KELUM-966465 format. One record per residue: residue number from 1; residue in one letter; chain; x, y, z of N, C-alpha, C in turn. Coordinates in steps of 0.001 Angstrom, whole numbers, plus 500000, padded with zeros to 6 digits. Layout:
<nodes>
{node NUM "A" "A" {X Y Z} {X Y Z} {X Y Z}}
...
</nodes>
This chain:
<nodes>
{node 1 "M" "A" {500825 498806 500000} {500000 500000 500000} {500869 501257 500000}}
{node 2 "L" "A" {501991 501232 500731} {502874 502394 500764} {503473 502660 499382}}
{node 3 "E" "A" {503802 501585 498664} {504325 501761 497308} {503261 502355 496394}}
{node 4 "Q" "A" {502007 501991 496586} {500914 502568 495792} {500826 504072 496016}}
{node 5 "I" "A" {500971 504497 497245} {500937 505932 497551} {502062 506637 496807}}
{node 6 "L" "A" {503263 506083 496887} {504401 506700 496208} {504188 506747 494694}}
{node 7 "R" "A" {503627 505693 494119} {503358 505695 492666} {502345 506766 492288}}
{node 8 "H" "A" {501287 506908 493086} {500281 507942 492815} {500912 509333 492861}}
{node 9 "I" "A" {501727 509562 493866} {502362 510871 494016} {503360 511113 492885}}
{node 10 "A" "A" {504154 510090 492556} {505164 510224 491506} {504544 510459 490127}}
{node 11 "A" "A" {503291 510064 489951} {502617 510267 488663} {502408 511748 488368}}
{node 12 "G" "A" {502530 512571 489384} {502444 514015 489190} {501130 514603 489641}}
{node 13 "G" "A" {501107 515899 489687} {499921 516621 490100} {499842 516793 491604}}
{node 14 "L" "A" {498886 517583 492013} {498631 517817 493433} {497442 516977 493841}}
{node 15 "H" "A" {497612 516145 494853} {496570 515237 495322} {496042 515723 496666}}
{node 16 "S" "A" {494747 515757 496804} {494158 516047 498107} {494054 514748 498894}}
{node 17 "Y" "A" {493962 514867 500213} {493784 513678 501039} {492522 512936 500597}}
{node 18 "T" "A" {491459 513665 500361} {490188 513044 499986} {490337 512238 498710}}
{node 19 "E" "A" {490942 512836 497699} {491140 512161 496407} {492027 510934 496553}}
{node 20 "L" "A" {493161 511094 497226} {494109 510000 497353} {493535 508861 498202}}
{node 21 "A" "A" {492853 509188 499281} {492231 508151 500118} {491176 507378 499327}}
{node 22 "R" "A" {490398 508089 498524} {489371 507433 497708} {490019 506507 496678}}
{node 23 "E" "A" {491055 506969 496009} {491727 506150 494997} {492349 504893 495609}}
{node 24 "L" "A" {492812 504999 496848} {493453 503861 497515} {492479 503042 498343}}
{node 25 "D" "A" {491244 503514 498433} {490190 502849 499199} {490570 502689 500674}}
{node 26 "V" "A" {491044 503795 501265} {491368 503841 502691} {490764 505116 503277}}
{node 27 "S" "A" {490702 505193 504588} {490212 506406 505239} {491306 507481 505200}}
{node 28 "E" "A" {490892 508724 505347} {491871 509808 505386} {492766 509684 506610}}
{node 29 "T" "A" {492244 509153 507695} {493042 508935 508907} {494148 507926 508642}}
{node 30 "L" "A" {493804 506808 507969} {494812 505808 507634} {495824 506385 506645}}
{node 31 "L" "A" {495357 507163 505676} {496260 507797 504719} {497262 508684 505454}}
{node 32 "E" "A" {496809 509485 506392} {497699 510357 507174} {498757 509530 507893}}
{node 33 "Q" "A" {498365 508413 508479} {499325 507551 509175} {500348 506979 508212}}
{node 34 "M" "A" {499890 506587 507026} {500820 506031 506039} {501775 507104 505522}}
{node 35 "L" "A" {501294 508322 505331} {502170 509413 504910} {503231 509678 505969}}
{node 36 "Q" "A" {502838 509636 507238} {503799 509824 508322} {504824 508690 508347}}
{node 37 "D" "A" {504374 507463 508080} {505306 506330 507994} {506309 506545 506862}}
{node 38 "L" "A" {505828 506989 505711} {506716 507246 504578} {507705 508361 504893}}
{node 39 "E" "A" {507279 509331 505681} {508203 510394 506102} {509287 509816 507015}}
{node 40 "R" "A" {508881 509004 507989} {509852 508404 508913} {510878 507540 508171}}
{node 41 "M" "A" {510446 506910 507071} {511346 506070 506281} {512172 506890 505287}}
{node 42 "G" "A" {511881 508182 505168} {512674 509049 504309} {512177 509199 502883}}
{node 43 "Y" "A" {510964 508701 502584} {510437 508777 501227} {509627 510045 500963}}
{node 44 "L" "A" {509082 510641 501995} {508319 511879 501880} {508890 512917 502823}}
{node 45 "E" "A" {508622 514168 502494} {509090 515278 503301} {507947 516268 503490}}
{node 46 "K" "A" {507825 516788 504701} {506816 517810 504979} {507300 519148 504457}}
{node 47 "L" "A" {506397 519866 503810} {506718 521209 503345} {506176 522274 504290}}
{node 48 "G" "A" {505246 521912 505118} {504660 522872 506048} {503201 522580 506248}}
{node 49 "G" "A" {502534 523489 506907} {501121 523323 507202} {500261 523442 505966}}
{node 50 "A" "A" {499016 523053 506103} {498058 523095 504992} {497931 524519 504454}}
{node 51 "C" "A" {497674 524622 503177} {497558 525942 502550} {496124 526183 502098}}
{node 52 "D" "A" {495913 527318 501482} {494565 527663 501018} {494385 527432 499521}}
{node 53 "C" "A" {495283 526658 498911} {495167 526232 497502} {495172 527370 496488}}
{node 54 "H" "A" {495978 528352 496683} {496162 529395 495668} {497500 529125 494974}}
{node 55 "C" "A" {497566 527972 494337} {498823 527460 493796} {499503 528414 492820}}
{node 56 "D" "A" {498736 529147 492057} {499348 530025 491066} {500158 531153 491707}}
{node 57 "H" "A" {499982 531398 492997} {500724 532447 493696} {501694 531876 494725}}
{node 58 "C" "A" {501857 530561 494732} {502616 529894 495785} {504028 529547 495321}}
{node 59 "D" "A" {505009 529837 496170} {506398 529492 495867} {506637 527989 495893}}
{node 60 "L" "A" {505767 527232 496566} {505935 525791 496692} {505126 524996 495670}}
{node 61 "S" "A" {504395 525678 494801} {503459 524984 493915} {504122 523932 493032}}
{node 62 "S" "A" {505370 524098 492699} {506032 523100 491861} {506578 521928 492668}}
{node 63 "A" "A" {506534 522007 493995} {507119 520969 494823} {506094 520122 495562}}
{node 64 "C" "A" {504954 520693 495920} {504022 519930 496748} {503321 518856 495920}}
{node 65 "A" "A" {502982 517763 496596} {502375 516631 495918} {501076 516178 496575}}
{node 66 "V" "A" {500994 516291 497908} {499803 515883 498637} {499456 516976 499628}}
{node 67 "Q" "A" {498239 517449 499552} {497795 518468 500486} {496636 517923 501289}}
{node 68 "G" "A" {496742 518043 502584} {495674 517591 503458} {495348 518603 504517}}
{node 69 "P" "A" {494472 518214 505414} {494029 519140 506447} {495132 519533 507412}}
{node 70 "S" "A" {496200 518757 507487} {497224 519068 508478} {498613 519283 507901}}
{node 71 "M" "A" {498842 518942 506618} {500208 518997 506124} {500257 518958 504601}}
{node 72 "I" "A" {501348 519469 504068} {501665 519347 502641} {502919 518482 502552}}
{node 73 "W" "A" {502916 517532 501635} {504002 516568 501494} {504579 516601 500083}}
{node 74 "R" "A" {505841 516175 499959} {506444 515959 498641} {507390 514775 498711}}
{node 75 "L" "A" {507696 514225 497547} {508627 513105 497455} {510049 513581 497735}}
{node 76 "T" "A" {510854 512715 498309} {512281 513000 498486} {513058 512277 497391}}
{node 77 "D" "A" {514322 512536 497307} {515176 511853 496327} {515195 510346 496571}}
{node 78 "K" "A" {515036 509931 497818} {515033 508507 498157} {513865 507774 497503}}
{node 79 "S" "A" {512769 508464 497252} {511584 507819 496689} {511687 507590 495194}}
{node 80 "L" "A" {512696 508100 494555} {512888 507861 493126} {513482 506475 492947}}
{node 81 "P" "A" {513113 505716 492012} {512502 506002 490733} {510992 505769 490658}}
{node 82 "F" "A" {510250 505867 491726} {508811 505669 491654} {508244 506593 490672}}
</nodes>
């Protein structure tokens, strides 16, 4: 399941918790736990707190991959070649 998350993120685009949880058929709570696990293993990195989705004005818009109610995440170099 963790590899599925990395593949979804590596495919590109900005994923919301709701969208990603639905695609993986898990709860948003479980998704948050898995994202934290991937961070602890070095595959994801926190960019900061949740934003208001004005990506066209955001300095991080090219880096963020998953946005949720509590955090924005992106892939690290360790997660490549997913």
